[in-house]
N, C-alpha and C positions, 0 to 999 in steps of 0.2 A: 601670615599663615595662609590665608585664603589664596593669595597669589601663588605660593609654593604648591598648594594643592592643585590649583588650576594648571600650573605648569607641569605638574606631575601626572596630569591626565585623570584626575579624580572627577567623577561625575558631579554635575551641579547639585543634585539632591543630597549627595554625601557631604559636600562642602557646607550646604545649608544645615544639615543635621549636626555636623561637628561644631559649626559656629553658633548653633542654637537660635537661629533667626526664624521668625515666622514666615518671611518671604525671601525667595532667592534674590529678588531685586536688592534687598538690603545687603545680602552676602556679596553680591556682585559689585557693590560700590566700594568695598574694602580692597585695598591693594597696598603693597609695600615693597621695598627693595630688599633683596637678600643676596648674600654672597653664594657663589657656587658651592662652597664648603658646607653651608647651612642646609641646603636643599636635601641631600641624602639623609642627614641627621634627622631633620624634621619628618620626612616621609617615612623613615623607619619608625619614628615615635608614634605616628598616627596609623600605621598599618594595622594594628589590632582593631582599631575603630572601623576602618574601612572594611576589614574582613567581616566583622560582626554585622555591619550595615548591609553587606552584600546579601544577607538573608532577607532584607526588606526591600532592596532596590535591585533593578536589573542593571548590573554592572558588567560591561564588556570585559572579557579576559584580555590581558595585555600580552 
């Protein structure tokens, strides 16, 4: 999940928030392989969380 968020350009603070980790270092240690077909499905699923978190974090517009 974190790998797909990172690959999708999600800010580190948002990835940490979604993962529920106290430290981004913990979040950064997680990675996994995913297929190209999984990436858009997952990013679409977490978009509401990213949108809500944008109120708390400075997220650059893509």
